[in-house]
C-alpha positions in Angstrom: 42.3 -57.1 34.6 38.6 -57.7 33.9 36.1 -55.9 36.1 32.4 -56.8 36.2 30.1 -53.9 37.2 26.6 -54.8 38.5 23.6 -52.6 39.3 21.1 -54.8 41.0 17.5 -53.8 41.3 14.5 -55.5 43.0 13.6 -57.4 39.9 16.4 -56.5 37.5 20.1 -56.7 37.2 22.3 -54.6 34.8 25.9 -55.4 34.1 29.0 -54.3 32.1 32.3 -56.2 31.8 35.3 -53.9 31.4 38.8 -54.7 30.3 40.8 -52.3 32.4 43.8 -52.4 30.2 42.1 -49.9 27.9 38.8 -49.4 29.8 36.8 -51.0 27.0 33.4 -52.6 27.5 33.7 -56.3 26.5 30.0 -57.0 27.1 26.9 -55.6 28.7 23.4 -56.6 29.3 20.5 -56.8 31.7 18.2 -59.3 33.3 14.6 -58.2 33.8 11.5 -59.6 35.5 13.5 -61.6 38.0 11.2 -63.8 40.0 9.0 -64.7 37.1 8.9 -67.6 34.7 9.2 -65.2 31.8 12.4 -63.4 32.8 14.3 -61.7 30.0 18.1 -61.7 29.5 19.4 -59.2 27.0 23.2 -59.5 26.3 25.6 -57.9 23.8 29.3 -58.5 23.4 31.7 -56.4 21.5 31.6 -57.3 17.8 28.9 -59.9 18.3 25.1 -59.8 17.7 22.8 -59.0 20.6 21.0 -62.0 22.1 17.7 -62.0 24.0 16.5 -65.0 26.0 13.2 -65.6 27.8 13.3 -68.2 30.6 12.5 -68.8 34.3 14.8 -66.8 36.6 13.5 -66.9 40.1 16.1 -65.0 42.1 19.2 -62.9 41.8 21.5 -65.9 42.3 20.0 -67.5 39.3 20.2 -64.2 37.4 24.0 -63.9 38.1 24.4 -67.5 37.0 22.6 -66.8 33.8 24.7 -63.7 33.2 28.0 -65.6 33.8 26.9 -68.4 31.5 26.4 -65.8 28.8 29.8 -64.2 29.3 31.5 -67.6 28.7 29.1 -68.7 25.9 30.9 -70.1 22.9 29.0 -68.0 20.4 28.0 -64.8 22.3 30.5 -64.7 25.2 33.8 -62.9 25.6 35.6 -65.1 28.2 36.9 -68.6 28.2 36.2 -69.1 31.9 34.6 -67.1 34.7 38.0 -67.4 36.3 39.0 -64.5 34.0 36.7 -62.2 36.1 39.1 -60.5 38.5 36.7 -58.4 40.6 33.0 -57.3 40.8 32.0 -53.7 41.6 28.4 -52.9 42.8 26.5 -49.7 42.6 25.0 -49.1 46.1 22.5 -46.2 46.3 22.8 -45.4 50.1 25.9 -45.4 52.2 24.6 -43.2 54.9 27.3 -41.6 57.1 29.3 -44.8 57.2 30.9 -44.5 53.8 32.7 -41.6 52.3 34.4 -43.6 49.6 34.2 -46.9 47.8 35.2 -49.9 49.8 36.0 -53.6 49.6 33.0 -55.7 50.5 33.5 -57.4 53.9 31.1 -58.9 56.5 31.3 -55.5 58.3 30.5 -53.6 55.1 27.5 -55.8 54.4 26.2 -55.3 57.9 26.4 -51.5 57.5 24.5 -51.7 54.2 21.8 -53.7 56.0 21.5 -51.0 58.6 20.6 -48.6 55.9 17.7 -50.6 54.5 15.2 -48.2 56.2 16.8 -45.2 54.5 16.7 -46.9 51.0 14.1 -49.7 51.2 13.7 -49.9 47.4 17.4 -50.1 46.7 19.8 -51.3 49.3 18.0 -54.7 49.9 18.2 -55.3 46.1 21.9 -54.3 46.1 22.5 -56.8 48.9 20.8 -59.5 46.9 23.3 -58.8 44.1 26.3 -59.0 46.5 25.1 -62.3 47.9 24.4 -63.7 44.4 27.9 -63.0 43.3 29.3 -64.6 46.5 27.4 -67.8 45.6 28.6 -67.8 42.0 32.1 -66.3 42.4 33.0 -67.1 45.9 36.7 -66.3 45.6 36.3 -63.0 43.6 36.7 -59.7 45.5 33.7 -57.4 45.4 33.5 -53.6 46.0 30.7 -51.3 47.0 30.5 -47.9 45.3 28.0 -45.6 47.0 25.9 -42.9 45.3 26.0 -40.9 48.6 29.7 -41.1 49.3 30.7 -38.1 47.2 28.4 -35.9 49.1 29.9 -36.7 52.5 32.0 -33.6 52.2 29.0 -31.3 52.7 29.3 -29.1 55.8 26.7 -29.6 58.6 24.9 -26.3 57.8 24.2 -27.8 54.3 23.1 -31.3 55.3 21.2 -30.7 58.5 17.4 -30.1 58.5 15.9 -27.5 60.8 14.0 -30.0 62.8 14.7 -31.3 66.4 18.3 -32.6 66.4 17.2 -35.7 68.4 15.8 -37.0 65.0 19.3 -36.7 63.5 21.0 -38.3 66.5 18.5 -41.2 66.8 17.5 -41.8 63.2 20.2 -39.9 61.1 17.6 -37.8 59.4 19.6 -35.4 57.2 20.5 -34.5 53.6 22.6 -37.3 52.0 22.3 -36.5 48.2 22.5 -39.0 45.4 23.9 -39.2 41.9 27.3 -38.8 43.6 29.1 -41.4 41.4 27.9 -39.5 38.3 28.8 -36.1 39.7 32.3 -37.3 40.6 32.9 -38.7 37.1 31.5 -35.6 35.4 33.4 -33.1 37.6 36.7 -34.7 36.5 35.6 -34.6 32.9 34.7 -31.0 33.1 38.1 -30.1 34.6 39.8 -32.0 31.8 37.7 -30.2 29.2 38.4 -26.8 30.6 42.1 -27.6 31.0 42.2 -26.6 34.6 42.8 -28.4 37.9 39.6 -29.6 39.5 40.8 -28.2 42.8 40.6 -24.7 41.4 37.1 -24.9 40.0 33.6 -24.0 41.2 31.2 -26.2 39.2 27.4 -26.7 39.3 26.7 -30.2 37.9 23.1 -30.7 36.6 22.4 -34.4 36.4 19.1 -34.3 34.5 17.5 -37.6 33.7 14.2 -39.1 34.8 15.6 -38.5 38.3 17.4 -35.1 38.5 19.7 -33.2 40.8 22.0 -30.2 41.0 25.2 -30.3 42.9 27.6 -27.5 44.0 31.1 -28.9 43.5 33.7 -26.5 45.0 37.3 -27.3 44.4 36.5 -30.9 43.8 34.2 -31.5 46.7 30.4 -31.5 47.1 29.3 -28.7 49.3 25.6 -28.9 48.6 23.2 -30.9 46.5 19.5 -30.8 45.8 18.4 -34.3 46.7 18.0 -34.9 50.4 17.5 -37.8 52.8 15.8 -39.5 49.8 15.9 -38.8 46.0 12.4 -37.1 46.3 13.7 -33.7 47.4 15.0 -31.0 45.1 14.3 -30.6 41.4 11.0 -31.4 39.7 11.6 -34.7 38.0 9.9 -37.1 35.6 7.5 -38.6 38.2 8.8 -37.0 41.5 7.5 -33.8 42.9 10.7 -32.4 44.2 10.5 -29.6 46.7 7.1 -28.8 48.2 5.7 -27.4 51.5 5.8 -30.3 54.0 2.3 -29.4 55.1 1.0 -30.6 51.7 1.4 -34.2 53.0 -1.0 -34.1 56.1 -3.3 -31.7 54.2 -3.7 -34.1 51.3 -4.1 -37.1 53.6 -7.0 -35.3 55.4 -8.7 -34.0 52.3 -8.4 -37.1 50.1 -8.5 -39.8 52.9 -5.2 -41.3 51.7 -2.7 -43.4 53.6 0.9 -42.3 54.1 1.9 -45.0 51.6 -0.5 -43.7 49.0 0.8 -40.1 49.4 4.4 -41.4 49.2 3.6 -43.2 46.0 1.8 -40.1 44.6 4.9 -37.9 45.3 7.4 -40.4 43.9 5.6 -42.1 41.0 2.7 -39.9 40.0 4.0 -36.3 40.2 6.5 -34.2 38.4 6.3 -33.8 34.6 3.8 -36.6 34.4 1.4 -35.0 36.8 1.6 -31.4 35.4 1.6 -32.4 31.7 -1.0 -35.1 32.0 0.7 -37.0 29.2 4.2 -38.2 30.0 7.3 -38.1 32.1 9.5 -38.1 29.0 10.9 -34.7 28.0 10.9 -35.7 24.4 7.1 -36.3 24.5 6.6 -33.1 26.4 8.4 -31.1 23.8 6.4 -32.7 21.0 3.2 -31.9 22.8 4.3 -28.2 23.2 4.9 -28.0 19.4 1.3 -29.3 19.0 0.0 -26.5 21.2 -0.5 -28.4 24.5 -0.5 -25.7 27.2 -0.2 -28.2 30.1 2.9 -29.6 28.5 4.3 -26.0 28.2 3.6 -25.3 31.9 5.3 -28.6 32.9 8.4 -27.8 30.9 8.5 -24.2 32.2 8.3 -25.4 35.8 10.9 -28.0 35.1 13.5 -25.7 33.6 12.7 -22.8 36.1 13.6 -25.0 39.1 16.9 -26.1 37.5 17.8 -22.4 36.9 16.7 -21.5 40.4 19.0 -24.1 41.9 21.9 -23.0 39.7 21.4 -19.4 41.1 21.3 -20.7 44.6 24.5 -22.7 44.2 26.3 -19.8 42.5 25.5 -17.8 45.6 26.5 -20.7 48.0 30.0 -20.9 46.4 30.3 -17.1 45.8 30.7 -17.7 42.1 30.8 -20.4 39.5 33.2 -21.3 36.7 31.0 -23.7 34.8 27.5 -25.2 34.7 27.7 -28.8 33.6 24.8 -30.7 32.0 24.8 -34.5 32.1 22.6 -37.6 32.1 19.9 -38.5 29.6 18.0 -35.2 29.3 21.0 -33.0 30.2 23.2 -34.5 27.5 20.6 -34.8 24.7 18.1 -31.9 25.0 19.4 -28.7 23.4 16.0 -27.1 24.1 16.3 -27.8 27.8 19.9 -26.4 28.0 18.8 -23.3 26.0 15.8 -22.7 28.3 17.9 -23.0 31.4 20.8 -20.9 30.2 18.8 -18.0 28.8 18.1 -17.0 32.4 21.7 -17.1 33.5 23.1 -14.1 31.5 23.5 -12.2 34.8 26.3 -14.6 35.6 28.0 -13.7 32.3 26.9 -17.0 30.7 26.4 -16.6 27.0 25.1 -19.7 25.2 26.3 -20.4 21.7 23.2 -21.7 19.8 25.3 -23.5 17.2 27.5 -25.2 19.7 24.5 -26.1 21.8 22.6 -27.7 18.9 25.4 -30.1 18.0 24.5 -33.7 18.9 27.6 -35.5 20.0 28.6 -38.1 22.6 31.7 -36.2 23.3 32.3 -33.6 26.1 32.0 -30.1 24.7 31.7 -26.4 25.6 28.3 -24.9 24.5 29.0 -21.2 25.4 30.6 -18.5 23.3 34.3 -17.7 23.6 33.2 -14.4 25.3 31.2 -16.1 28.0 32.5 -15.4 31.5 31.0 -18.6 32.8 31.2 -21.8 30.7 28.4 -24.2 30.1 29.4 -27.7 29.3 27.9 -31.0 28.2 29.8 -33.9 29.8 28.4 -37.4 29.2 28.3 -39.4 32.4 29.6 -43.0 32.8 28.9 -44.2 36.3 29.8 -47.8 35.4 33.3 -46.8 34.3 33.9 -44.9 37.5 32.7 -48.0 39.5 35.1 -50.1 37.4 38.0 -47.6 38.1 37.3 -47.6 41.8 37.1 -51.4 41.9 40.4 -51.7 40.0 42.1 -49.2 42.4 40.8 -51.0 45.5 41.7 -54.5 44.3 45.2 -53.5 43.2 45.7 -51.8 46.6 44.6 -55.0 48.4 46.9 -57.1 46.3 49.8 -54.9 47.2 49.0 -55.3 50.9 49.0 -59.1 50.6 52.2 -59.0 48.6 53.8 -56.8 51.3 52.8 -59.3 54.0 53.9 -62.3 52.0 57.3 -60.7 51.7 57.6 -60.4 55.4 56.7 -56.7 55.6 53.9 -54.9 57.5 50.7 -54.4 55.6 49.8 -50.8 55.2 47.0 -49.9 57.6 48.0 -52.6 60.1 
């Protein structure tokens, strides 16, 4: 079975085509600058040279058409016909309280995603554009929605509720939702496999550290708390996001600087974090280079960044009454030995003893980076959200086919 995984943004579309027989990636690529006459398609198929095309792509429907044309291209493609695509899985950022697992896309599911536009105005409308574009180009192909928030729907009310008037929750669903759930789910299973223990017996703290960053307490396979909140702005200090701050900062800044709410929102999301404190970059690699050159603002930014990660790890160890492993993943978490060292050096009270040699090894494979004597393990587990989306899509589509087969044979469909 061939599964196409799509992550649709407001002006971009990323894709990977999986052969689920061996979970290999047949092709991948992205369309950028959708809506312009100089849109860019980058495409690479297994064993073939990368191709890059610049052309006019005015909407997501045209972008999907361009992508499909490339997948069946005589020279650069991997399929003889688009009929070889069995299903399409979509990454959806916000599923609210409506979705606690991945689902088949139906009219009802689309309506629920639309209801969540206000909670994720930059993401969910773009994801809907991707779903509709696939419907136009592949009308008979089943689609699934895989939600970043779904994994966190196991949080108890005392973890997800805010201490504000409950009428705001009842009317507007203002609460903690958390994000990066698809990644945390994938990485948690990888950590259990690496440790050789059942996930249902483990207490894990998963640190998804990229340009966006979060920590999640995973207790016996379920999310019990996570640092991101109603939006991805809450929690850790990030590349350009502020993370946690006193809510009074917002009205105070508005009054002092004569800013609008939109301007403050933009400041906190796009002009804060590492970028704001260092004054040079949101990229940890550039921050570390500046530190080597004696830049004290860069040093302060990195110290703040790692301190907040360490602080959340301590909080989640307390929340779960212990921890078996701290897991690093995503771009920075997987690739920065310096960040991992800085975070872990303050966790010796947990019995976590980093092995400098193991930590310094650069590898794309899951690995333990603590010493054999360490009471708490530290792991690096590369994330693969696209593969998890493909697996969920495969599972859902196979289940639906079994239902149809059962009905065709005169039985009663499961769930009827």
